[in-house]
VOPAGU-2260 file (C-alpha; in pm, 1 decimal, decimal comma):
REM VOPAGU-2260
SITE   aa  ch    i         X         Y         Z
SITE  MET   A    0     976,3   -2592,8     709,1
SITE  LYS   A    1    1080,5   -2281,7     517,8
SITE  ILE   A    2     800,7   -2032,2     452,5
SITE  LEU   A    3     837,7   -1721,6     237,6
SITE  HIS   A    4     598,6   -1444,4     348,7
SITE  THR   A    5     523,6   -1161,4     104,5
SITE  SER   A    6     213,7    -945,9      56,4
SITE  ASP   A    7      60,2    -627,7     -81,3
SITE  TRP   A    8     193,8    -653,5    -435,3
SITE  HIS   A    9     -78,3    -416,4    -563,5
SITE  LEU   A   10     -33,5    -522,5    -923,9
SITE  GLY   A   11    -164,8    -250,6   -1153,1
SITE  ARG   A   12     -82,8      35,5    -918,9
SITE  THR   A   13      98,4     351,9   -1021,1
SITE  LEU   A   14     313,4     588,8    -816,2
SITE  HIS   A   15     178,1     938,4    -873,1
SITE  GLY   A   16     117,5     851,6   -1237,9
SITE  GLU   A   17     439,5     653,5   -1285,5
SITE  ASP   A   18     375,1     305,5   -1429,6
SITE  LEU   A   19     526,6      46,4   -1194,9
SITE  HIS   A   20     457,2    -265,1   -1403,1
SITE  HIS   A   21     816,3    -316,1   -1518,4
SITE  HIS   A   22     937,9    -276,9   -1159,0
SITE  GLN   A   23     681,3    -534,8   -1045,9
SITE  VAL   A   24     801,1    -775,3   -1315,1
SITE  ALA   A   25    1157,2    -733,2   -1187,4
SITE  PHE   A   26    1044,6    -805,9    -830,4
SITE  HIS   A   27     861,5   -1122,3    -937,9
SITE  ASP   A   28    1167,1   -1249,7   -1125,1
SITE  TRP   A   29    1378,4   -1182,8    -815,1
SITE  LEU   A   30    1121,2   -1354,9    -591,9
SITE  VAL   A   31    1106,7   -1671,3    -802,1
SITE  ASP   A   32    1487,6   -1693,4    -799,3
SITE  LEU   A   33    1495,0   -1641,6    -421,5
SITE  VAL   A   34    1238,0   -1916,9    -358,9
SITE  ARG   A   35    1444,5   -2158,0    -565,9
SITE  GLU   A   36    1781,0   -2061,2    -419,2
SITE  ARG   A   37    1663,8   -2080,2     -56,6
SITE  GLU   A   38    1464,2   -2400,5    -117,8
SITE  VAL   A   39    1142,2   -2253,3      18,6
SITE  ASP   A   40     864,6   -2502,5      92,4
SITE  VAL   A   41     562,5   -2270,6     107,0
SITE  VAL   A   42     500,8   -1916,3     -19,8
SITE  VAL   A   43     223,7   -1729,5     166,0
SITE  ILE   A   44      64,3   -1412,6      24,9
SITE  PRO   A   45    -194,5   -1255,1     260,1
SITE  GLY   A   46    -378,2   -1024,7      27,8
SITE  ASP   A   47    -381,0    -721,0    -198,1
SITE  VAL   A   48    -221,7    -909,9    -483,8
SITE  TYR   A   49    -402,8    -671,4    -717,5
SITE  ASP   A   50    -457,0    -301,4    -659,3
SITE  ARG   A   51    -821,1    -305,0    -763,2
SITE  ALA   A   52   -1105,5    -546,9    -818,0
SITE  VAL   A   53   -1074,2    -535,7   -1198,0
SITE  PRO   A   54    -697,9    -532,3   -1264,3
SITE  PRO   A   55    -522,3    -455,4   -1594,2
SITE  THR   A   56    -464,0    -745,3   -1831,5
SITE  ASP   A   57     -85,4    -721,0   -1792,7
SITE  SER   A   58    -124,0    -760,9   -1415,1
SITE  VAL   A   59    -344,3   -1068,5   -1453,2
SITE  LYS   A   60     -91,8   -1227,1   -1687,5
SITE  LEU   A   61     196,1   -1143,0   -1452,8
SITE  LEU   A   62      21,1   -1303,6   -1155,7
SITE  GLY   A   63     -62,2   -1618,1   -1348,8
SITE  ARG   A   64     292,7   -1651,4   -1476,6
SITE  THR   A   65     444,1   -1593,2   -1132,3
SITE  LEU   A   66     216,4   -1840,1    -952,7
SITE  ALA   A   67     298,4   -2106,9   -1209,5
SITE  ARG   A   68     673,3   -2049,5   -1169,9
SITE  LEU   A   69     653,7   -2051,8    -789,8
SITE  ALA   A   70     449,7   -2372,6    -791,7
SITE  GLU   A   71     729,5   -2553,0    -974,5
SITE  THR   A   72     929,6   -2566,6    -650,0
SITE  ALA   A   73     696,1   -2459,9    -365,8
SITE  THR   A   74     337,7   -2469,9    -243,0
SITE  VAL   A   75     165,6   -2131,5    -279,5
SITE  VAL   A   76    -112,4   -2014,4     -45,8
SITE  LEU   A   77    -287,9   -1688,9    -131,5
SITE  THR   A   78    -578,7   -1494,7      18,1
SITE  PRO   A   79    -751,7   -1175,1    -103,8
SITE  GLY   A   80    -714,7    -837,3      64,4
SITE  ASN   A   81    -939,8    -533,4      75,0
SITE  HIS   A   82    -821,9    -422,3    -273,1
SITE  ASP   A   83    -881,0    -761,6    -435,3
SITE  SER   A   84   -1213,3    -902,8    -544,8
SITE  ALA   A   85   -1240,6   -1238,1    -368,2
SITE  ASP   A   86   -1483,0   -1369,1    -631,1
SITE  ARG   A   87   -1264,1   -1266,9    -925,6
SITE  LEU   A   88    -940,4   -1376,1    -761,3
SITE  GLY   A   89   -1095,7   -1709,7    -664,9
SITE  PHE   A   90   -1253,7   -1779,8   -1002,8
SITE  GLY   A   91   -1132,9   -2114,6   -1130,9
SITE  ARG   A   92    -956,5   -2209,4    -808,4
SITE  GLU   A   93   -1083,7   -2566,1    -851,0
SITE  LEU   A   94    -898,9   -2576,1   -1183,2
SITE  MET   A   95    -577,9   -2421,1   -1048,6
SITE  ARG   A   96    -266,3   -2626,8   -1097,0
SITE  ALA   A   97    -137,3   -2841,5    -812,4
SITE  GLY   A   98      57,5   -2645,0    -556,4
SITE  VAL   A   99    -142,0   -2319,4    -585,1
SITE  HIS   A  100    -418,5   -2263,5    -329,1
SITE  LEU   A  101    -646,9   -1958,5    -351,0
SITE  LEU   A  102    -824,1   -1933,8     -15,0
SITE  THR   A  103   -1097,1   -1686,8    -105,3
SITE  ASP   A  104   -1410,2   -1852,4      35,9
SITE  MET   A  105   -1512,0   -1696,2     367,6
SITE  PRO   A  106   -1740,6   -1981,3     486,0
SITE  ALA   A  107   -1452,6   -2226,7     426,3
SITE  LEU   A  108   -1185,4   -2027,8     608,3
SITE  ASP   A  109   -1144,5   -2306,8     864,3
SITE  HIS   A  110   -1050,1   -2556,3     590,5
SITE  PRO   A  111    -670,3   -2551,7     588,9
SITE  VAL   A  112    -412,6   -2634,2     329,3
SITE  VAL   A  113    -214,6   -2916,6     489,0
SITE  VAL   A  114     155,8   -2939,8     408,5
SITE  GLU   A  115     374,7   -3205,0     569,0
SITE  ASP   A  116     743,6   -3201,7     648,5
SITE  SER   A  117     964,1   -3445,1     836,9
SITE  HIS   A  118     815,3   -3324,3    1168,7
SITE  GLY   A  119     447,8   -3362,3    1079,0
SITE  GLU   A  120     162,6   -3145,8     956,5
SITE  VAL   A  121     153,7   -2771,3     914,3
SITE  LEU   A  122    -195,1   -2625,0     871,6
SITE  PHE   A  123    -222,6   -2310,3     658,1
SITE  PHE   A  124    -545,3   -2117,4     717,1
SITE  GLY   A  125    -640,4   -1819,2     502,8
SITE  LEU   A  126    -854,5   -1533,7     630,5
SITE  PRO   A  127    -959,1   -1321,4     333,7
SITE  TYR   A  128   -1019,8    -957,2     415,8
SITE  LEU   A  129   -1323,8    -964,8     644,2
SITE  GLU   A  130   -1549,1    -670,4     562,3
SITE  PRO   A  131   -1753,2    -641,5     884,9
SITE  ASP   A  132   -2081,2    -550,7     713,3
SITE  LEU   A  133   -2063,5    -875,2     516,0
SITE  ALA   A  134   -1869,7   -1107,7     746,1
SITE  ARG   A  135   -2090,1   -1042,7    1051,0
SITE  HIS   A  136   -2369,7   -1230,5     871,8
SITE  LYS   A  137   -2161,6   -1505,4     710,6
SITE  LEU   A  138   -1965,4   -1593,1    1025,8
SITE  LYS   A  139   -2253,1   -1597,0    1274,4
SITE  LYS   A  140   -2354,1   -1928,9    1420,7
SITE  GLU   A  141   -2678,4   -2083,5    1301,8
SITE  GLY   A  142   -2978,2   -1949,4    1489,7
SITE  GLU   A  143   -2786,2   -1657,8    1642,8
SITE  GLU   A  144   -2798,1   -1285,3    1573,9
SITE  PRO   A  145   -2538,9   -1132,6    1339,7
SITE  LEU   A  146   -2205,6   -1047,7    1498,6
SITE  ALA   A  147   -2124,7    -697,2    1616,1
SITE  ARG   A  148   -2036,5    -459,1    1332,7
SITE  SER   A  149   -1662,0    -441,3    1398,3
SITE  HIS   A  150   -1329,6    -577,7    1278,4
SITE  GLU   A  151   -1272,2    -724,2    1624,1
SITE  ALA   A  152   -1595,1    -926,5    1625,9
SITE  VAL   A  153   -1556,6   -1083,3    1282,7
SITE  THR   A  154   -1184,5   -1157,0    1329,0
SITE  ARG   A  155   -1247,0   -1315,0    1668,4
SITE  ALA   A  156   -1520,3   -1536,4    1521,7
SITE  ALA   A  157   -1299,5   -1640,0    1230,0
SITE  LEU   A  158   -1004,6   -1730,0    1451,2
SITE  ASP   A  159   -1227,1   -1920,0    1693,3
SITE  ARG   A  160   -1327,0   -2141,3    1400,2
SITE  VAL   A  161    -963,2   -2178,2    1297,5
SITE  ARG   A  162    -856,5   -2282,1    1649,4
SITE  GLU   A  163   -1142,5   -2533,5    1674,2
SITE  ARG   A  164   -1035,6   -2694,1    1347,1
SITE  ALA   A  165    -666,4   -2691,9    1446,1
SITE  ALA   A  166    -754,1   -2874,4    1770,2
SITE  GLN   A  167    -868,4   -3166,1    1553,5
SITE  HIS   A  168    -506,0   -3208,3    1438,6
SITE  PRO   A  169    -310,9   -3280,1    1759,6
SITE  GLY   A  170      53,7   -3184,7    1729,6
SITE  ALA   A  171       7,5   -2991,8    1404,8
SITE  ARG   A  172     161,8   -2646,5    1368,5
SITE  THR   A  173     -56,0   -2361,0    1245,7
SITE  VAL   A  174       7,2   -2069,1    1012,1
SITE  VAL   A  175    -267,9   -1811,3     955,7
SITE  LEU   A  176    -273,6   -1561,6     669,3
SITE  ALA   A  177    -475,3   -1254,4     770,1
SITE  HIS   A  178    -531,0    -930,9     583,0
SITE  THR   A  179    -615,6    -678,4     852,2
SITE  PHE   A  180    -494,7    -375,2    1047,5
SITE  VAL   A  181    -365,4    -487,3    1387,6
SITE  SER   A  182    -362,0    -229,9    1667,1
SITE  GLY   A  183     -12,3     -93,2    1717,2
SITE  GLY   A  184      90,5    -129,9    1354,0
SITE  ASP   A  185     246,1     165,0    1171,4
SITE  SER   A  186      44,8     273,6     868,7
SITE  SER   A  187     131,3     489,8     567,4
SITE  ASP   A  188     -58,8     713,9     326,9
SITE  SER   A  189     -97,0     448,6      58,1
SITE  GLU   A  190    -317,5     204,7     250,2
SITE  ARG   A  191    -691,9     223,9     205,6
SITE  ASP   A  192    -883,5     319,1     520,2
SITE  LEU   A  193   -1064,9      23,4     680,6
SITE  SER   A  194   -1266,0     220,3     936,6
SITE  VAL   A  195   -1604,6      82,3    1037,4
SITE  GLY   A  196   -1788,1     276,4    1303,8
SITE  GLY   A  197   -1477,9     487,1    1356,2
SITE  VAL   A  198   -1256,1     186,0    1433,7
SITE  ASP   A  199   -1008,2      55,0    1175,6
SITE  SER   A  200    -804,3    -203,6    1366,5
SITE  VAL   A  201    -817,2    -538,3    1544,2
SITE  PRO   A  202    -695,9    -555,4    1907,9
SITE  THR   A  203    -387,3    -771,0    1952,5
SITE  GLY   A  204    -554,6    -985,1    2219,1
SITE  VAL   A  205    -774,3   -1146,2    1953,3
SITE  LEU   A  206    -481,8   -1291,5    1759,9
SITE  GLY   A  207    -280,8   -1516,7    1990,9
SITE  GLY   A  208    -240,6   -1893,7    1986,6
SITE  ILE   A  209     -98,8   -1921,7    1633,8
SITE  ASP   A  210     247,8   -2058,5    1553,6
SITE  TYR   A  211     296,9   -1792,0    1285,3
SITE  LEU   A  212      62,0   -1509,6    1189,2
SITE  ALA   A  213     136,7   -1384,0     835,1
SITE  LEU   A  214     -17,2   -1039,1     813,4
SITE  GLY   A  215    -104,8    -826,9     513,0
SITE  HIS   A  216    -237,5    -472,2     460,9
SITE  LEU   A  217      27,6    -242,7     614,9
SITE  HIS   A  218     303,0    -149,7     369,4
SITE  GLY   A  219     591,1    -125,3     614,9
SITE  CYS   A  220     765,8    -444,4     729,3
SITE  GLN   A  221     712,0    -477,6    1104,8
SITE  ASP   A  222     719,8    -728,2    1388,5
SITE  LEU   A  223     414,9    -729,0    1618,6
SITE  SER   A  224     506,7   -1050,3    1799,4
SITE  ALA   A  225     560,7    -883,9    2136,9
SITE  THR   A  226     212,6    -729,8    2145,2
SITE  VAL   A  227      25,1   -1018,6    1983,9
SITE  GLY   A  228     180,9   -1278,8    2213,3
SITE  GLY   A  229     321,8   -1500,3    1938,1
SITE  PRO   A  230     510,0   -1468,5    1608,6
SITE  ALA   A  231     320,4   -1207,9    1404,4
SITE  TRP   A  232     471,0   -1007,9    1118,9
SITE  TYR   A  233     374,4    -777,0     837,3
SITE  SER   A  234     604,5    -840,3     542,3
SITE  GLY   A  235     504,2    -504,6     395,7
SITE  SER   A  236     482,5    -422,4      26,7
SITE  PRO   A  237     781,0    -500,2    -198,7
SITE  LEU   A  238     764,5    -154,9    -360,5
SITE  ALA   A  239     680,0     191,2    -227,0
SITE  PHE   A  240     344,2     338,8    -326,5
SITE  SER   A  241     364,4     683,9    -166,2
SITE  PHE   A  242     626,8     926,1     -37,1
SITE  SER   A  243     518,7     842,2     317,7
SITE  GLU   A  244     705,9     513,2     259,1
SITE  LYS   A  245    1036,0     678,1     167,0
SITE  GLY   A  246    1196,0     556,6     490,9
SITE  HIS   A  247    1081,4     194,2     456,1
SITE  ARG   A  248    1320,6     -95,0     400,7
SITE  LYS   A  249    1110,3    -301,7     163,3
SITE  SER   A  250    1134,7    -672,4     244,0
SITE  VAL   A  251    1007,8   -1025,8     225,2
SITE  LEU   A  252    1031,3   -1261,0     522,9
SITE  LEU   A  253    1188,6   -1606,5     529,6
SITE  VAL   A  254    1028,0   -1795,7     817,0
SITE  ASP   A  255    1188,7   -2110,3     956,5
SITE  LEU   A  256     915,4   -2307,9    1137,1
SITE  ALA   A  257    1076,0   -2570,8    1358,5
SITE  ALA   A  258     935,3   -2900,2    1485,2
SITE  GLU   A  259     788,6   -2763,0    1808,9
SITE  GLY   A  260     653,8   -2448,2    1650,5
SITE  ASP   A  261     960,7   -2237,3    1726,2
SITE  VAL   A  262    1000,5   -1961,1    1467,4
SITE  GLN   A  263    1301,9   -1779,7    1324,7
SITE  VAL   A  264    1234,9   -1488,5    1088,1
SITE  GLU   A  265    1492,5   -1356,8     841,4
SITE  ARG   A  266    1420,2   -1025,5     676,3
SITE  ILE   A  267    1540,5   -1008,8     314,5
SITE  GLU   A  268    1535,2    -669,2     143,4
SITE  THR   A  269    1372,6    -651,3    -198,3
SITE  PRO   A  270    1534,4    -476,6    -495,8
SITE  VAL   A  271    1439,0    -108,3    -500,9
SITE  PRO   A  272    1425,0      40,9    -853,0
SITE  ARG   A  273    1463,9     401,8    -739,6
SITE  ARG   A  274    1493,4     577,4    -407,7
SITE  LEU   A  275    1208,7     800,4    -297,1
SITE  THR   A  276    1345,5    1140,9    -200,3
SITE  GLU   A  277    1175,3    1450,4     -62,3
SITE  LEU   A  278    1366,6    1778,7     -86,6
SITE  ARG   A  279    1256,4    2105,2      74,2
SITE  GLY   A  280    1413,3    2445,4      11,7
SITE  THR   A  281    1441,7    2723,6    -236,9
SITE  LEU   A  282    1456,8    2626,1    -601,3
SITE  GLU   A  283    1827,6    2707,8    -603,8
SITE  GLU   A  284    1889,9    2483,8    -301,8
SITE  ILE   A  285    1693,5    2195,7    -453,4
SITE  LEU   A  286    1867,1    2221,1    -790,7
SITE  ALA   A  287    2204,6    2218,3    -614,7
SITE  GLN   A  288    2132,1    1863,8    -488,3
SITE  ALA   A  289    2070,3    1719,8    -834,3
SITE  PRO   A  290    2410,5    1543,6    -858,3
SITE  GLU   A  291    2312,0    1324,3    -562,7
SITE  HIS   A  292    1940,8    1271,3    -636,2
SITE  SER   A  293    1887,5    1309,8   -1011,0
SITE  GLU   A  294    1796,3     939,7   -1053,1
SITE  ASP   A  295    1553,6     932,6    -759,4
SITE  TYR   A  296    1177,7     959,0    -763,5
SITE  LEU   A  297    1146,2    1312,6    -628,2
SITE  LYS   A  298     896,6    1518,7    -433,9
SITE  ALA   A  299    1011,5    1882,1    -439,3
SITE  ILE   A  300     879,4    2131,8    -184,3
SITE  VAL   A  301     977,0    2478,4    -305,9
SITE  THR   A  302     988,9    2755,1     -44,7
SITE  ASP   A  303    1091,5    3068,3    -240,6
SITE  THR   A  304     904,4    3378,8    -124,6
SITE  ALA   A  305     798,7    3447,3    -484,6
SITE  ARG   A  306     713,2    3161,4    -715,7
SITE  PRO   A  307    1010,8    3104,6    -948,6
SITE  ALA   A  308     951,1    3142,3   -1319,5
SITE  HIS   A  309     936,2    2817,3   -1520,0
SITE  LEU   A  310     944,8    2619,2   -1195,7
SITE  GLN   A  311     839,1    2281,3   -1337,7
SITE  GLU   A  312    1064,6    2311,8   -1641,2
SITE  GLN   A  313    1371,1    2380,9   -1428,2
SITE  LEU   A  314    1296,7    2094,9   -1190,3
SITE  HIS   A  315    1228,3    1844,4   -1469,9
SITE  ALA   A  316    1551,7    1937,2   -1643,5
SITE  ALA   A  317    1750,8    1850,2   -1330,8
SITE  TYR   A  318    1530,3    1566,1   -1204,5
SITE  PRO   A  319    1387,1    1354,0   -1489,6
SITE  HIS   A  320    1193,8    1138,5   -1238,5
SITE  LEU   A  321    1021,0    1427,2   -1061,5
SITE  LEU   A  322     676,7    1308,9    -949,8
SITE  LEU   A  323     541,8    1581,3    -720,7
SITE  THR   A  324     598,3    1953,5    -680,1
SITE  SER   A  325     458,4    2154,2    -391,8
SITE  TYR   A  326     495,7    2531,2    -361,7
SITE  GLU   A  327     503,8    2635,3       5,7
SITE  PRO   A  328     652,9    2985,8      31,5
SITE  VAL   A  329     823,9    3075,8     357,0
SITE  GLY   A  330     599,4    3272,1     588,2
SITE  ARG   A  331     272,8    3133,9     455,6
SITE  SER   A  332      83,4    2835,0     584,3
SITE  GLY   A  333    -141,4    2603,6     389,0
SITE  SER   A  334    -433,4    2737,0     593,3
SITE  ASP   A  335    -398,9    3087,3     451,7
SITE  LEU   A  336    -723,8    3184,7     288,7
SITE  ALA   A  337    -749,5    3329,1     -58,5
SITE  PRO   A  338    -831,8    3700,0     -63,7
SITE  GLU   A  339   -1202,7    3776,2     -57,8
SITE  VAL   A  340   -1331,0    3920,0    -383,0
SITE  ARG   A  341   -1582,1    4200,5    -329,2
SITE  ARG   A  342   -1829,5    4292,6    -603,4
SITE  GLU   A  343   -1727,1    4656,2    -582,9
SITE  ALA   A  344   -1352,7    4588,0    -593,5
SITE  ASP   A  345   -1137,2    4732,0    -870,4
SITE  PRO   A  346   -1060,6    4446,4   -1114,3
SITE  LEU   A  347    -693,2    4543,3   -1118,7
SITE  GLU   A  348    -680,9    4520,1    -741,1
SITE  VAL   A  349    -834,4    4172,6    -763,7
SITE  MET   A  350    -568,8    4066,1   -1013,7
SITE  ASP   A  351    -292,7    4212,6    -798,7
SITE  ASP   A  352    -427,6    4029,6    -492,4
SITE  PHE   A  353    -456,9    3701,2    -683,1
SITE  LEU   A  354    -103,4    3722,8    -819,0
SITE  GLY   A  355      24,8    3803,0    -472,5
SITE  TYR   A  356    -161,9    3505,7    -326,8
SITE  VAL   A  357     -21,2    3265,2    -586,4
SITE  THR   A  358     337,8    3390,7    -578,1
SITE  GLY   A  359     361,9    3490,0    -215,5
SITE  GLY   A  360     489,1    3840,2    -301,1
SITE  ASP   A  361     355,0    4173,8    -422,5
SITE  PRO   A  362     334,7    4212,3    -801,9
SITE  THR   A  363     624,3    4393,9    -957,9
SITE  THR   A  364     571,9    4712,4   -1158,3
SITE  ALA   A  365     620,3    4517,2   -1480,2
SITE  GLU   A  366     365,9    4250,7   -1378,7
SITE  HIS   A  367     113,3    4517,4   -1283,1
SITE  GLU   A  368     161,6    4690,7   -1616,2
SITE  VAL   A  369     102,1    4366,4   -1808,5
SITE  MET   A  370    -224,4    4305,1   -1620,9
SITE  ASP   A  371    -330,9    4667,3   -1667,8
SITE  GLU   A  372    -266,5    4643,0   -2041,7
SITE  ALA   A  373    -456,3    4314,7   -2070,8
SITE  TYR   A  374    -752,4    4443,9   -1872,6
SITE  THR   A  375    -765,8    4766,4   -2071,2
SITE  SER   A  376    -759,9    4571,5   -2395,8
SITE  VAL   A  377   -1049,1    4349,4   -2287,9
SITE  ARG   A  378   -1254,9    4646,4   -2170,1
SITE  THR   A  379   -1193,4    4828,0   -2498,1
SITE  ARG   A  380   -1303,2    4531,8   -2710,3
SITE  ARG   A  381   -1616,8    4482,1   -2503,6
SITE  GLN   A  382   -1710,2    4848,6   -2536,5
SITE  GLU   A  383   -1650,7    4840,1   -2911,8
SITE  ALA   A  384   -1863,5    4528,4   -2944,8
SITE  SER   A  385   -2153,4    4690,6   -2762,8
């Protein structure tokens, strides 16, 4: 059986104010073509389809259109992540067209989608994001106390139920979709913190005994099979959502699940609309690299001792896709404190100190004269008014 694993689409998200909708449309078109060309049997999407609980209308329409197109040739299994609203995402699931399965109901997480191939049954279980404060009550056994308030406790309880149900299907292979942070995974700045009681991850020892574990939440594609003790992968997000992901190779995973549960995983890189580039140096040094990076999404870290005049205008002229600018003058750290303003201080001294703090250099004679003239003018008008 061929399984296409993709996650963390975050429909409706922006990249530092840049609208990504048209890039997400392009990815979905590419994905549908890939599923058809590679004759994929099942598409699994373990969470964070949307970026927020109430997504934009365009994102809702895009998801509906994509699920319908995928279902023309494959079975689709989808679970919510920590960004999605399980109730909103699952609304109308009973009315969903054949071939699309929204596994959003926590009490029913041990009810699999069963897909057959020439070798028998494959059971697809979906674990929606398990918020410990909620799941510890819903997953407890009747008559028992709530589970411990931790990701480990609720995930262990959920997978125990999954394994019990799978045991009722002798010889069946199992695939579990889980939106969680597994210990040992590499995170990035764009993922929402999941910490509960100071702990944000699930130990790998909880997760074994599954033929393929399709993970969602972390945005970098990564293989955790060696630590989990069985095939376990994050597909990662198809697009970058922060500059901490500039080194990622964005991917989807084509999983070949053989008759005895043997797994082969092929990593297929997704189309990247623009590179993410971070350049550090003086303004002159950064501008000199424009021929190579002018079409990239850019984060510029400017290190001139004195803040260059018209900094943003010069950068935007050379880099039309500039998203972030940081001014970090050489010799000063981000922990430097602003000068203390004393009540008795000369106002001109305060202005000189402020300008020096902002620019990283002492005010020039001309700058001091401009401030002196402005201050004198204000004082004069105030005295005349009184």
